[in-house]
All heavy atoms as a GROMACS GRO file, in nm:
protein
  610
    1MET      N    1  -6.360   1.602   9.213
    1MET     CA    2  -6.409   1.474   9.261
    1MET      C    3  -6.464   1.493   9.401
    1MET      O    4  -6.398   1.551   9.487
    1MET     CB    5  -6.295   1.371   9.263
    1MET     CG    6  -6.336   1.241   9.327
    1MET     SD    7  -6.206   1.124   9.357
    1MET     CE    8  -6.143   1.098   9.196
    2LEU      N    9  -6.582   1.444   9.423
    2LEU     CA   10  -6.643   1.444   9.556
    2LEU      C   11  -6.592   1.322   9.631
    2LEU      O   12  -6.596   1.210   9.580
    2LEU     CB   13  -6.795   1.438   9.544
    2LEU     CG   14  -6.874   1.424   9.674
    2LEU    CD1   15  -6.853   1.545   9.764
    2LEU    CD2   16  -7.021   1.403   9.644
    3VAL      N   17  -6.543   1.342   9.752
    3VAL     CA   18  -6.493   1.231   9.835
    3VAL      C   19  -6.581   1.222   9.959
    3VAL      O   20  -6.598   1.322  10.030
    3VAL     CB   21  -6.345   1.254   9.874
    3VAL    CG1   22  -6.297   1.141   9.964
    3VAL    CG2   23  -6.259   1.267   9.750
    4LEU      N   24  -6.638   1.104   9.983
    4LEU     CA   25  -6.726   1.081  10.098
    4LEU      C   26  -6.678   0.962  10.177
    4LEU      O   27  -6.622   0.868  10.121
    4LEU     CB   28  -6.869   1.054  10.050
    4LEU     CG   29  -6.937   1.162   9.967
    4LEU    CD1   30  -7.067   1.109   9.910
    4LEU    CD2   31  -6.960   1.286  10.051
    5SER      N   32  -6.704   0.964  10.306
    5SER     CA   33  -6.677   0.849  10.391
    5SER      C   34  -6.809   0.782  10.423
    5SER      O   35  -6.908   0.850  10.452
    5SER     CB   36  -6.609   0.893  10.522
    5SER     OG   37  -6.485   0.952  10.495
    6ARG      N   38  -6.815   0.652  10.414
    6ARG     CA   39  -6.936   0.577  10.443
    6ARG      C   40  -6.898   0.456  10.527
    6ARG      O   41  -6.790   0.401  10.515
    6ARG     CB   42  -7.003   0.526  10.314
    6ARG     CG   43  -7.043   0.633  10.214
    6ARG     CD   44  -7.176   0.701  10.244
    6ARG     NE   45  -7.167   0.786  10.359
    6ARG     CZ   46  -7.269   0.832  10.431
    6ARG    NH1   47  -7.391   0.798  10.401
    6ARG    NH2   48  -7.252   0.910  10.533
    7ARG      N   49  -6.990   0.411  10.608
    7ARG     CA   50  -6.972   0.289  10.688
    7ARG      C   51  -7.055   0.178  10.625
    7ARG      O   52  -7.141   0.203  10.540
    7ARG     CB   53  -7.019   0.313  10.832
    7ARG     CG   54  -6.943   0.422  10.905
    7ARG     CD   55  -6.993   0.434  11.048
    7ARG     NE   56  -6.950   0.557  11.112
    7ARG     CZ   57  -6.829   0.580  11.161
    7ARG    NH1   58  -6.737   0.487  11.150
    7ARG    NH2   59  -6.800   0.694  11.218
    8ILE      N   60  -7.033   0.055  10.669
    8ILE     CA   61  -7.109  -0.059  10.619
    8ILE      C   62  -7.258  -0.033  10.638
    8ILE      O   63  -7.302   0.011  10.744
    8ILE     CB   64  -7.066  -0.189  10.689
    8ILE    CG1   65  -6.922  -0.222  10.654
    8ILE    CG2   66  -7.159  -0.305  10.652
    8ILE    CD1   67  -6.865  -0.340  10.731
    9GLY      N   68  -7.334  -0.055  10.531
    9GLY     CA   69  -7.478  -0.034  10.534
    9GLY      C   70  -7.521   0.106  10.492
    9GLY      O   71  -7.638   0.129  10.466
   10GLU      N   72  -7.427   0.200  10.485
   10GLU     CA   73  -7.461   0.336  10.444
   10GLU      C   74  -7.454   0.347  10.292
   10GLU      O   75  -7.380   0.274  10.227
   10GLU     CB   76  -7.368   0.438  10.511
   10GLU     CG   77  -7.387   0.444  10.661
   10GLU     CD   78  -7.297   0.546  10.727
   10GLU    OE1   79  -7.190   0.579  10.673
   10GLU    OE2   80  -7.336   0.594  10.835
   11SER      N   81  -7.531   0.442  10.238
   11SER     CA   82  -7.543   0.456  10.093
   11SER      C   83  -7.514   0.597  10.045
   11SER      O   84  -7.513   0.691  10.123
   11SER     CB   85  -7.685   0.419  10.048
   11SER     OG   86  -7.715   0.287  10.083
   12ILE      N   87  -7.495   0.605   9.915
   12ILE     CA   88  -7.482   0.732   9.844
   12ILE      C   89  -7.584   0.726   9.731
   12ILE      O   90  -7.595   0.624   9.663
   12ILE     CB   91  -7.340   0.748   9.786
   12ILE    CG1   92  -7.236   0.751   9.897
   12ILE    CG2   93  -7.330   0.872   9.699
   12ILE    CD1   94  -7.094   0.734   9.849
   13VAL      N   95  -7.656   0.834   9.708
   13VAL     CA   96  -7.755   0.840   9.602
   13VAL      C   97  -7.707   0.942   9.498
   13VAL      O   98  -7.670   1.054   9.533
   13VAL     CB   99  -7.894   0.880   9.656
   13VAL    CG1  100  -7.994   0.892   9.542
   13VAL    CG2  101  -7.942   0.778   9.758
   14VAL      N  102  -7.708   0.900   9.371
   14VAL     CA  103  -7.664   0.985   9.261
   14VAL      C  104  -7.779   0.999   9.161
   14VAL      O  105  -7.840   0.900   9.123
   14VAL     CB  106  -7.542   0.923   9.189
   14VAL    CG1  107  -7.497   1.009   9.074
   14VAL    CG2  108  -7.428   0.898   9.288
   15GLY      N  109  -7.806   1.122   9.118
   15GLY     CA  110  -7.906   1.144   9.015
   15GLY      C  111  -8.043   1.178   9.068
   15GLY      O  112  -8.070   1.174   9.188
   16ALA      N  113  -8.132   1.211   8.972
   16ALA     CA  114  -8.271   1.245   9.003
   16ALA      C  115  -8.354   1.119   9.018
   16ALA      O  116  -8.308   1.009   8.988
   16ALA     CB  117  -8.327   1.335   8.893
   17SER      N  118  -8.478   1.133   9.056
   17SER     CA  119  -8.563   1.017   9.088
   17SER      C  120  -8.575   0.916   8.974
   17SER      O  121  -8.570   0.796   8.998
   17SER     CB  122  -8.701   1.064   9.132
   17SER     OG  123  -8.762   1.140   9.029
   18ALA      N  124  -8.590   0.961   8.849
   18ALA     CA  125  -8.610   0.868   8.738
   18ALA      C  126  -8.482   0.790   8.706
   18ALA      O  127  -8.488   0.675   8.663
   18ALA     CB  128  -8.657   0.943   8.614
   19GLU      N  129  -8.368   0.852   8.724
   19GLU     CA  130  -8.240   0.789   8.691
   19GLU      C  131  -8.153   0.774   8.815
   19GLU      O  132  -8.031   0.776   8.807
   19GLU     CB  133  -8.166   0.872   8.586
   19GLU     CG  134  -8.234   0.875   8.451
   19GLU     CD  135  -8.229   0.741   8.379
   19GLU    OE1  136  -8.124   0.676   8.380
   19GLU    OE2  137  -8.332   0.701   8.322
   20ARG      N  138  -8.215   0.755   8.929
   20ARG     CA  139  -8.141   0.751   9.055
   20ARG      C  140  -8.059   0.623   9.068
   20ARG      O  141  -8.107   0.514   9.040
   20ARG     CB  142  -8.237   0.763   9.173
   20ARG     CG  143  -8.163   0.766   9.305
   20ARG     CD  144  -8.247   0.808   9.420
   20ARG     NE  145  -8.365   0.724   9.433
   20ARG     CZ  146  -8.469   0.756   9.507
   20ARG    NH1  147  -8.472   0.870   9.571
   20ARG    NH2  148  -8.572   0.676   9.516
   21VAL      N  149  -7.936   0.639   9.113
   21VAL     CA  150  -7.845   0.527   9.137
   21VAL      C  151  -7.809   0.531   9.285
   21VAL      O  152  -7.769   0.634   9.338
   21VAL     CB  153  -7.717   0.540   9.052
   21VAL    CG1  154  -7.619   0.429   9.086
   21VAL    CG2  155  -7.751   0.540   8.904
   22THR      N  156  -7.825   0.418   9.352
   22THR     CA  157  -7.790   0.407   9.493
   22THR      C  158  -7.672   0.313   9.508
   22THR      O  159  -7.675   0.200   9.459
   22THR     CB  160  -7.909   0.354   9.576
   22THR    OG1  161  -8.021   0.440   9.556
   22THR    CG2  162  -7.876   0.348   9.724
   23ILE      N  163  -7.568   0.360   9.574
   23ILE     CA  164  -7.446   0.283   9.596
   23ILE      C  165  -7.436   0.258   9.746
   23ILE      O  166  -7.435   0.354   9.825
   23ILE     CB  167  -7.322   0.358   9.545
   23ILE    CG1  168  -7.340   0.391   9.397
   23ILE    CG2  169  -7.195   0.278   9.570
   23ILE    CD1  170  -7.244   0.494   9.344
   24THR      N  171  -7.429   0.131   9.785
   24THR     CA  172  -7.429   0.095   9.926
   24THR      C  173  -7.302   0.017   9.959
   24THR      O  174  -7.263  -0.074   9.885
   24THR     CB  175  -7.552   0.008   9.960
   24THR    OG1  176  -7.670   0.078   9.921
   24THR    CG2  177  -7.559  -0.025  10.107
   25VAL      N  178  -7.238   0.053  10.070
   25VAL     CA  179  -7.121  -0.021  10.118
   25VAL      C  180  -7.172  -0.148  10.185
   25VAL      O  181  -7.250  -0.143  10.280
   25VAL     CB  182  -7.038   0.063  10.218
   25VAL    CG1  183  -6.921  -0.018  10.272
   25VAL    CG2  184  -6.990   0.191  10.153
   26LEU      N  185  -7.131  -0.265  10.134
   26LEU     CA  186  -7.177  -0.392  10.186
   26LEU      C  187  -7.079  -0.455  10.286
   26LEU      O  188  -7.120  -0.516  10.384
   26LEU     CB  189  -7.201  -0.490  10.071
   26LEU     CG  190  -7.303  -0.447   9.966
   26LEU    CD1  191  -7.309  -0.550   9.854
   26LEU    CD2  192  -7.439  -0.426  10.029
   27GLU      N  193  -6.950  -0.441  10.257
   27GLU     CA  194  -6.851  -0.510  10.339
   27GLU      C  195  -6.715  -0.443  10.318
   27GLU      O  196  -6.684  -0.394  10.210
   27GLU     CB  197  -6.845  -0.656  10.294
   27GLU     CG  198  -6.747  -0.742  10.369
   27GLU     CD  199  -6.749  -0.887  10.318
   27GLU    OE1  200  -6.797  -0.912  10.206
   27GLU    OE2  201  -6.699  -0.972  10.392
   28VAL      N  202  -6.634  -0.444  10.423
   28VAL     CA  203  -6.497  -0.395  10.414
   28VAL      C  204  -6.406  -0.502  10.474
   28VAL      O  205  -6.425  -0.543  10.588
   28VAL     CB  206  -6.478  -0.262  10.491
   28VAL    CG1  207  -6.334  -0.215  10.482
   28VAL    CG2  208  -6.574  -0.155  10.438
   29ARG      N  209  -6.310  -0.548  10.393
   29ARG     CA  210  -6.210  -0.646  10.439
   29ARG      C  211  -6.072  -0.593  10.403
   29ARG      O  212  -6.033  -0.597  10.286
   29ARG     CB  213  -6.229  -0.780  10.369
   29ARG     CG  214  -6.344  -0.861  10.416
   29ARG     CD  215  -6.337  -0.998  10.353
   29ARG     NE  216  -6.460  -1.070  10.375
   29ARG     CZ  217  -6.489  -1.184  10.320
   29ARG    NH1  218  -6.405  -1.240  10.236
   29ARG    NH2  219  -6.603  -1.245  10.347
   30GLY      N  220  -6.002  -0.542  10.498
   30GLY     CA  221  -5.870  -0.486  10.470
   30GLY      C  222  -5.881  -0.371  10.373
   30GLY      O  223  -5.950  -0.273  10.398
   31ASP      N  224  -5.815  -0.386  10.256
   31ASP     CA  225  -5.819  -0.278  10.157
   31ASP      C  226  -5.919  -0.305  10.045
   31ASP      O  227  -5.916  -0.240   9.942
   31ASP     CB  228  -5.679  -0.254  10.099
   31ASP     CG  229  -5.623  -0.374  10.027
   31ASP    OD1  230  -5.681  -0.484  10.038
   31ASP    OD2  231  -5.520  -0.360   9.958
   32VAL      N  232  -6.010  -0.401  10.068
   32VAL     CA  233  -6.113  -0.434   9.968
   32VAL      C  234  -6.249  -0.393  10.022
   32VAL      O  235  -6.287  -0.428  10.133
   32VAL     CB  236  -6.113  -0.585   9.934
   32VAL    CG1  237  -6.226  -0.619   9.839
   32VAL    CG2  238  -5.979  -0.626   9.875
   33VAL      N  239  -6.323  -0.318   9.940
   33VAL     CA  240  -6.457  -0.274   9.978
   33VAL      C  241  -6.556  -0.335   9.880
   33VAL      O  242  -6.541  -0.321   9.759
   33VAL     CB  243  -6.467  -0.120   9.974
   33VAL    CG1  244  -6.608  -0.076  10.009
   33VAL    CG2  245  -6.365  -0.057  10.068
   34ARG      N  246  -6.657  -0.405   9.929
   34ARG     CA  247  -6.765  -0.456   9.844
   34ARG      C  248  -6.877  -0.355   9.847
   34ARG      O  249  -6.919  -0.311   9.953
   34ARG     CB  250  -6.816  -0.591   9.896
   34ARG     CG  251  -6.719  -0.703   9.872
   34ARG     CD  252  -6.776  -0.839   9.911
   34ARG     NE  253  -6.893  -0.869   9.830
   34ARG     CZ  254  -7.006  -0.917   9.878
   34ARG    NH1  255  -7.020  -0.943  10.006
   34ARG    NH2  256  -7.108  -0.942   9.798
   35ILE      N  257  -6.924  -0.319   9.727
   35ILE     CA  258  -7.034  -0.224   9.717
   35ILE      C  259  -7.147  -0.287   9.638
   35ILE      O  260  -7.125  -0.374   9.554
   35ILE     CB  261  -6.991  -0.091   9.652
   35ILE    CG1  262  -6.936  -0.114   9.511
   35ILE    CG2  263  -6.889  -0.018   9.738
   35ILE    CD1  264  -6.911   0.012   9.433
   36GLY      N  265  -7.266  -0.241   9.664
   36GLY     CA  266  -7.384  -0.280   9.587
   36GLY      C  267  -7.433  -0.158   9.512
   36GLY      O  268  -7.432  -0.047   9.566
   37ILE      N  269  -7.473  -0.177   9.388
   37ILE     CA  270  -7.520  -0.067   9.305
   37ILE      C  271  -7.661  -0.099   9.258
   37ILE      O  272  -7.684  -0.200   9.192
   37ILE     CB  273  -7.427  -0.044   9.184
   37ILE    CG1  274  -7.285  -0.016   9.233
   37ILE    CG2  275  -7.479   0.069   9.096
   37ILE    CD1  276  -7.181  -0.015   9.125
   38ASP      N  277  -7.755  -0.012   9.292
   38ASP     CA  278  -7.894  -0.026   9.249
   38ASP      C  279  -7.921   0.086   9.150
   38ASP      O  280  -7.918   0.204   9.186
   38ASP     CB  281  -7.987  -0.017   9.370
   38ASP     CG  282  -8.131  -0.040   9.333
   38ASP    OD1  283  -8.157  -0.100   9.226
   38ASP    OD2  284  -8.219   0.001   9.411
   39ALA      N  285  -7.942   0.047   9.022
   39ALA     CA  286  -7.962   0.147   8.917
   39ALA      C  287  -8.068   0.097   8.819
   39ALA      O  288  -8.085  -0.024   8.803
   39ALA     CB  289  -7.831   0.171   8.842
   40PRO      N  290  -8.139   0.189   8.753
   40PRO     CA  291  -8.234   0.148   8.650
   40PRO      C  292  -8.161   0.077   8.536
   40PRO      O  293  -8.041   0.100   8.514
   40PRO     CB  294  -8.294   0.279   8.601
   40PRO     CG  295  -8.248   0.386   8.691
   40PRO     CD  296  -8.133   0.333   8.769
   41ARG      N  297  -8.231  -0.006   8.462
   41ARG     CA  298  -8.171  -0.078   8.350
   41ARG      C  299  -8.113   0.016   8.244
   41ARG      O  300  -8.020  -0.020   8.173
   41ARG     CB  301  -8.272  -0.171   8.284
   41ARG     CG  302  -8.307  -0.291   8.369
   41ARG     CD  303  -8.393  -0.388   8.290
   41ARG     NE  304  -8.427  -0.502   8.370
   41ARG     CZ  305  -8.356  -0.613   8.374
   41ARG    NH1  306  -8.246  -0.624   8.304
   41ARG    NH2  307  -8.394  -0.714   8.449
   42SER      N  308  -8.168   0.134   8.235
   42SER     CA  309  -8.121   0.230   8.134
   42SER      C  310  -7.984   0.290   8.170
   42SER      O  311  -7.920   0.353   8.086
   42SER     CB  312  -8.223   0.342   8.117
   42SER     OG  313  -8.240   0.412   8.239
   43VAL      N  314  -7.940   0.272   8.293
   43VAL     CA  315  -7.810   0.324   8.337
   43VAL      C  316  -7.710   0.210   8.334
   43VAL      O  317  -7.725   0.111   8.405
   43VAL     CB  318  -7.818   0.384   8.479
   43VAL    CG1  319  -7.680   0.428   8.527
   43VAL    CG2  320  -7.916   0.499   8.483
   44ARG      N  321  -7.610   0.224   8.249
   44ARG     CA  322  -7.507   0.121   8.239
   44ARG      C  323  -7.405   0.139   8.349
   44ARG      O  324  -7.359   0.250   8.375
   44ARG     CB  325  -7.439   0.127   8.103
   44ARG     CG  326  -7.533   0.090   7.992
   44ARG     CD  327  -7.462   0.090   7.862
   44ARG     NE  328  -7.556   0.048   7.758
   44ARG     CZ  329  -7.519   0.018   7.636
   44ARG    NH1  330  -7.393   0.025   7.601
   44ARG    NH2  331  -7.608  -0.018   7.547
   45VAL      N  332  -7.367   0.028   8.412
   45VAL     CA  333  -7.268   0.030   8.519
   45VAL      C  334  -7.157  -0.066   8.479
   45VAL      O  335  -7.183  -0.184   8.452
   45VAL     CB  336  -7.331  -0.013   8.654
   45VAL    CG1  337  -7.226  -0.016   8.764
   45VAL    CG2  338  -7.447   0.078   8.690
   46HIS      N  339  -7.033  -0.016   8.472
   46HIS     CA  340  -6.919  -0.097   8.431
   46HIS      C  341  -6.801  -0.070   8.524
   46HIS      O  342  -6.788   0.038   8.579
   46HIS     CB  343  -6.875  -0.062   8.288
   46HIS     CG  344  -6.981  -0.082   8.186
   46HIS    ND1  345  -7.015  -0.206   8.138
   46HIS    CD2  346  -7.061   0.006   8.122
   46HIS    CE1  347  -7.111  -0.193   8.049
   46HIS    NE2  348  -7.142  -0.065   8.038
   47ARG      N  349  -6.714  -0.170   8.537
   47ARG     CA  350  -6.587  -0.149   8.607
   47ARG      C  351  -6.495  -0.070   8.515
   47ARG      O  352  -6.488  -0.096   8.396
   47ARG     CB  353  -6.523  -0.283   8.643
   47ARG     CG  354  -6.609  -0.362   8.740
   47ARG     CD  355  -6.540  -0.485   8.794
   47ARG     NE  356  -6.446  -0.544   8.702
   47ARG     CZ  357  -6.437  -0.674   8.677
   47ARG    NH1  358  -6.517  -0.758   8.735
   47ARG    NH2  359  -6.346  -0.720   8.594
   48ALA      N  360  -6.425   0.027   8.570
   48ALA     CA  361  -6.340   0.117   8.490
   48ALA      C  362  -6.236   0.041   8.410
   48ALA      O  363  -6.212   0.072   8.293
   48ALA     CB  364  -6.272   0.219   8.582
   49GLU      N  365  -6.174  -0.061   8.469
   49GLU     CA  366  -6.068  -0.133   8.397
   49GLU      C  367  -6.123  -0.207   8.275
   49GLU      O  368  -6.053  -0.224   8.176
   49GLU     CB  369  -5.991  -0.228   8.489
   49GLU     CG  370  -6.071  -0.344   8.546
   49GLU     CD  371  -6.146  -0.312   8.674
   49GLU    OE1  372  -6.157  -0.195   8.712
   49GLU    OE2  373  -6.195  -0.409   8.738
   50LEU      N  374  -6.248  -0.250   8.279
   50LEU     CA  375  -6.307  -0.316   8.163
   50LEU      C  376  -6.335  -0.217   8.051
   50LEU      O  377  -6.318  -0.248   7.933
   50LEU     CB  378  -6.435  -0.390   8.202
   50LEU     CG  379  -6.416  -0.509   8.296
   50LEU    CD1  380  -6.551  -0.576   8.324
   50LEU    CD2  381  -6.319  -0.609   8.239
   51LEU      N  382  -6.377  -0.096   8.086
   51LEU     CA  383  -6.400   0.007   7.984
   51LEU      C  384  -6.268   0.045   7.917
   51LEU      O  385  -6.264   0.064   7.796
   51LEU     CB  386  -6.464   0.130   8.046
   51LEU     CG  387  -6.612   0.117   8.081
   51LEU    CD1  388  -6.662   0.246   8.146
   51LEU    CD2  389  -6.694   0.086   7.958
   52GLU      N  390  -6.161   0.055   7.995
   52GLU     CA  391  -6.029   0.086   7.938
   52GLU      C  392  -5.985  -0.025   7.843
   52GLU      O  393  -5.935   0.002   7.733
   52GLU     CB  394  -5.927   0.104   8.049
   52GLU     CG  395  -5.951   0.229   8.132
   52GLU     CD  396  -5.868   0.232   8.259
   52GLU    OE1  397  -5.778   0.147   8.277
   52GLU    OE2  398  -5.893   0.322   8.342
   53GLN      N  399  -6.004  -0.150   7.884
   53GLN     CA  400  -5.966  -0.264   7.800
   53GLN      C  401  -6.050  -0.265   7.671
   53GLN      O  402  -5.996  -0.289   7.563
   53GLN     CB  403  -5.986  -0.394   7.876
   53GLN     CG  404  -5.946  -0.516   7.798
   53GLN     CD  405  -5.970  -0.644   7.879
   53GLN    OE1  406  -6.034  -0.644   7.983
   53GLN    NE2  407  -5.918  -0.754   7.829
   54LEU      N  408  -6.178  -0.238   7.680
   54LEU     CA  409  -6.264  -0.234   7.563
   54LEU      C  410  -6.222  -0.124   7.466
   54LEU      O  411  -6.215  -0.145   7.346
   54LEU     CB  412  -6.410  -0.214   7.605
   54LEU     CG  413  -6.512  -0.207   7.493
   54LEU    CD1  414  -6.514  -0.338   7.414
   54LEU    CD2  415  -6.650  -0.178   7.549
   55ALA      N  416  -6.190  -0.007   7.519
   55ALA     CA  417  -6.145   0.104   7.435
   55ALA      C  418  -6.016   0.068   7.363
   55ALA      O  419  -5.999   0.095   7.243
   55ALA     CB  420  -6.126   0.230   7.519
   56GLU      N  421  -5.924   0.002   7.434
   56GLU     CA  422  -5.797  -0.039   7.373
   56GLU      C  423  -5.821  -0.142   7.263
   56GLU      O  424  -5.764  -0.133   7.155
   56GLU     CB  425  -5.707  -0.097   7.482
   56GLU     CG  426  -5.569  -0.135   7.433
   56GLU     CD  427  -5.482  -0.187   7.546
   56GLU    OE1  428  -5.468  -0.115   7.647
   56GLU    OE2  429  -5.430  -0.300   7.533
   57THR      N  430  -5.907  -0.239   7.288
   57THR     CA  431  -5.939  -0.342   7.190
   57THR      C  432  -6.004  -0.281   7.066
   57THR      O  433  -5.970  -0.317   6.953
   57THR     CB  434  -6.033  -0.448   7.252
   57THR    OG1  435  -5.968  -0.505   7.365
   57THR    CG2  436  -6.067  -0.557   7.153
   58ASN      N  437  -6.095  -0.186   7.086
   58ASN     CA  438  -6.160  -0.119   6.973
   58ASN      C  439  -6.060  -0.040   6.890
   58ASN      O  440  -6.067  -0.039   6.768
   58ASN     CB  441  -6.273  -0.028   7.022
   58ASN     CG  442  -6.394  -0.106   7.066
   58ASN    OD1  443  -6.409  -0.223   7.035
   58ASN    ND2  444  -6.479  -0.041   7.143
   59THR      N  445  -5.967   0.026   6.956
   59THR     CA  446  -5.864   0.102   6.885
   59THR      C  447  -5.778   0.009   6.801
   59THR      O  448  -5.748   0.038   6.685
   59THR     CB  449  -5.777   0.180   6.984
   59THR    OG1  450  -5.860   0.272   7.056
   59THR    CG2  451  -5.668   0.258   6.913
   60GLU      N  452  -5.738  -0.104   6.858
   60GLU     CA  453  -5.657  -0.201   6.784
   60GLU      C  454  -5.735  -0.255   6.664
   60GLU      O  455  -5.680  -0.270   6.555
   60GLU     CB  456  -5.615  -0.315   6.876
   60GLU     CG  457  -5.511  -0.276   6.979
   60GLU     CD  458  -5.483  -0.388   7.078
   60GLU    OE1  459  -5.534  -0.501   7.059
   60GLU    OE2  460  -5.411  -0.361   7.174
   61ALA      N  461  -5.862  -0.283   6.682
   61ALA     CA  462  -5.943  -0.338   6.574
   61ALA      C  463  -5.964  -0.236   6.462
   61ALA      O  464  -5.974  -0.273   6.345
   61ALA     CB  465  -6.079  -0.384   6.628
   62ALA      N  466  -5.967  -0.109   6.497
   62ALA     CA  467  -5.989  -0.004   6.398
   62ALA      C  468  -5.860   0.040   6.331
   62ALA      O  469  -5.861   0.120   6.239
   62ALA     CB  470  -6.056   0.116   6.464
   63SER      N  471  -5.747  -0.014   6.377
   63SER     CA  472  -5.616   0.023   6.322
   63SER      C  473  -5.547  -0.102   6.268
   63SER      O  474  -5.466  -0.163   6.336
   63SER     CB  475  -5.530   0.087   6.431
   63SER     OG  476  -5.595   0.196   6.488
   64PRO      N  477  -5.578  -0.142   6.146
   64PRO     CA  478  -5.519  -0.264   6.092
   64PRO      C  479  -5.368  -0.250   6.071
   64PRO      O  480  -5.317  -0.139   6.052
   64PRO     CB  481  -5.591  -0.282   5.957
   64PRO     CG  482  -5.636  -0.145   5.920
   64PRO     CD  483  -5.663  -0.074   6.050
   65SER      N  484  -5.300  -0.362   6.072
   65SER     CA  485  -5.155  -0.361   6.052
   65SER      C  486  -5.122  -0.324   5.908
   65SER      O  487  -5.206  -0.336   5.818
   65SER     CB  488  -5.098  -0.499   6.084
   65SER     OG  489  -5.140  -0.592   5.985
   66LYS      N  490  -4.999  -0.280   5.885
   66LYS     CA  491  -4.955  -0.244   5.751
   66LYS      C  492  -4.963  -0.366   5.659
   66LYS      O  493  -5.003  -0.355   5.543
   66LYS     CB  494  -4.813  -0.190   5.754
   66LYS     CG  495  -4.764  -0.145   5.617
   66LYS     CD  496  -4.626  -0.084   5.626
   66LYS     CE  497  -4.569  -0.037   5.495
   66LYS     NZ  498  -4.619  -0.090   5.373
   67ASP      N  499  -4.929  -0.484   5.710
   67ASP     CA  500  -4.936  -0.606   5.630
   67ASP      C  501  -5.079  -0.634   5.583
   67ASP      O  502  -5.102  -0.674   5.469
   67ASP     CB  503  -4.884  -0.727   5.709
   67ASP     CG  504  -4.733  -0.720   5.730
   67ASP    OD1  505  -4.666  -0.646   5.655
   67ASP    OD2  506  -4.684  -0.790   5.821
   68ALA      N  507  -5.177  -0.613   5.672
   68ALA     CA  508  -5.317  -0.636   5.636
   68ALA      C  509  -5.362  -0.539   5.527
   68ALA      O  510  -5.430  -0.578   5.432
   68ALA     CB  511  -5.406  -0.624   5.759
   69VAL      N  512  -5.321  -0.413   5.539
   69VAL     CA  513  -5.357  -0.313   5.439
   69VAL      C  514  -5.292  -0.347   5.305
   69VAL      O  515  -5.356  -0.342   5.200
   69VAL     CB  516  -5.318  -0.171   5.486
   69VAL    CG1  517  -5.337  -0.070   5.374
   69VAL    CG2  518  -5.398  -0.132   5.608
   70ASP      N  519  -5.163  -0.383   5.308
   70ASP     CA  520  -5.092  -0.420   5.185
   70ASP      C  521  -5.156  -0.541   5.118
   70ASP      O  522  -5.172  -0.545   4.996
   70ASP     CB  523  -4.944  -0.447   5.214
   70ASP     CG  524  -4.868  -0.321   5.252
   70ASP    OD1  525  -4.920  -0.210   5.227
   70ASP    OD2  526  -4.757  -0.333   5.308
   71SER      N  527  -5.194  -0.639   5.198
   71SER     CA  528  -5.256  -0.760   5.146
   71SER      C  529  -5.390  -0.729   5.079
   71SER      O  530  -5.419  -0.779   4.970
   71SER     CB  531  -5.275  -0.861   5.258
   71SER     OG  532  -5.342  -0.974   5.213
   72LEU      N  533  -5.469  -0.646   5.144
   72LEU     CA  534  -5.598  -0.607   5.087
   72LEU      C  535  -5.579  -0.526   4.959
   72LEU      O  536  -5.650  -0.547   4.860
   72LEU     CB  537  -5.679  -0.527   5.189
   72LEU     CG  538  -5.817  -0.479   5.144
   72LEU    CD1  539  -5.904  -0.597   5.102
   72LEU    CD2  540  -5.884  -0.400   5.254
   73THR      N  541  -5.483  -0.436   4.960
   73THR     CA  542  -5.455  -0.355   4.841
   73THR      C  543  -5.416  -0.445   4.724
   73THR      O  544  -5.464  -0.428   4.612
   73THR     CB  545  -5.342  -0.254   4.871
   73THR    OG1  546  -5.382  -0.172   4.979
   73THR    CG2  547  -5.310  -0.168   4.749
   74GLN      N  548  -5.332  -0.543   4.751
   74GLN     CA  549  -5.289  -0.636   4.645
   74GLN      C  550  -5.408  -0.718   4.595
   74GLN      O  551  -5.423  -0.738   4.474
   74GLN     CB  552  -5.179  -0.729   4.696
   74GLN     CG  553  -5.119  -0.817   4.590
   74GLN     CD  554  -5.056  -0.737   4.477
   74GLN    OE1  555  -4.985  -0.639   4.501
   74GLN    NE2  556  -5.080  -0.776   4.354
   75ALA      N  557  -5.493  -0.763   4.685
   75ALA     CA  558  -5.609  -0.843   4.644
   75ALA      C  559  -5.702  -0.760   4.556
   75ALA      O  560  -5.757  -0.811   4.458
   75ALA     CB  561  -5.684  -0.892   4.769
   76LEU      N  562  -5.719  -0.634   4.587
   76LEU     CA  563  -5.805  -0.547   4.506
   76LEU      C  564  -5.743  -0.524   4.368
   76LEU      O  565  -5.813  -0.520   4.268
   76LEU     CB  566  -5.830  -0.414   4.577
   76LEU     CG  567  -5.920  -0.423   4.700
   76LEU    CD1  568  -5.921  -0.289   4.773
   76LEU    CD2  569  -6.059  -0.465   4.662
   77ARG      N  570  -5.612  -0.508   4.363
   77ARG     CA  571  -5.544  -0.491   4.233
   77ARG      C  572  -5.558  -0.616   4.147
   77ARG      O  573  -5.575  -0.607   4.026
   77ARG     CB  574  -5.397  -0.462   4.255
   77ARG     CG  575  -5.370  -0.321   4.301
   77ARG     CD  576  -5.221  -0.293   4.312
   77ARG     NE  577  -5.200  -0.164   4.369
   77ARG     CZ  578  -5.102  -0.133   4.452
   77ARG    NH1  579  -5.012  -0.224   4.485
   77ARG    NH2  580  -5.089  -0.012   4.499
   78ASP      N  581  -5.549  -0.733   4.211
   78ASP     CA  582  -5.559  -0.859   4.138
   78ASP      C  583  -5.697  -0.881   4.078
   78ASP      O  584  -5.712  -0.953   3.978
   78ASP     CB  585  -5.524  -0.977   4.230
   78ASP     CG  586  -5.377  -0.978   4.269
   78ASP    OD1  587  -5.297  -0.905   4.206
   78ASP    OD2  588  -5.341  -1.049   4.366
   79ARG      N  589  -5.800  -0.821   4.133
   79ARG     CA  590  -5.937  -0.836   4.084
   79ARG      C  591  -5.959  -0.758   3.955
   79ARG      O  592  -6.054  -0.784   3.883
   79ARG     CB  593  -6.037  -0.790   4.189
   79ARG     CG  594  -6.041  -0.883   4.309
   79ARG     CD  595  -6.145  -0.839   4.407
   79ARG     NE  596  -6.278  -0.867   4.350
   79ARG     CZ  597  -6.391  -0.826   4.403
   79ARG    NH1  598  -6.390  -0.753   4.510
   79ARG    NH2  599  -6.506  -0.856   4.347
   80ARG      N  600  -5.875  -0.663   3.926
   80ARG     CA  601  -5.893  -0.578   3.808
   80ARG      C  602  -5.855  -0.648   3.682
   80ARG      O  603  -5.794  -0.727   3.647
   80ARG     CB  604  -5.811  -0.451   3.819
   80ARG     CG  605  -5.868  -0.361   3.927
   80ARG     CD  606  -5.789  -0.234   3.933
   80ARG     NE  607  -5.842  -0.151   4.042
   80ARG     CZ  608  -5.788  -0.039   4.078
   80ARG    NH1  609  -5.683   0.008   4.016
   80ARG    NH2  610  -5.838   0.030   4.174
   0.00000   0.00000   0.00000
């Protein structure tokens, strides 16, 4: 992990010219830092905690409960 120190108004640039992302420190209040992110539309920018929550939700949705599987199995048997 690259660790950099920046002051308010200073930026970090990531990537090449076509896919360049600029991250600028906007404000610091105690232990909270506001940043601005300038990126092309093709570059998705997400908060890490939302990606973790989405991955967890997708895993739950892809793993049905035993009751749901049993119910579906019974419904399929009843159709025969």
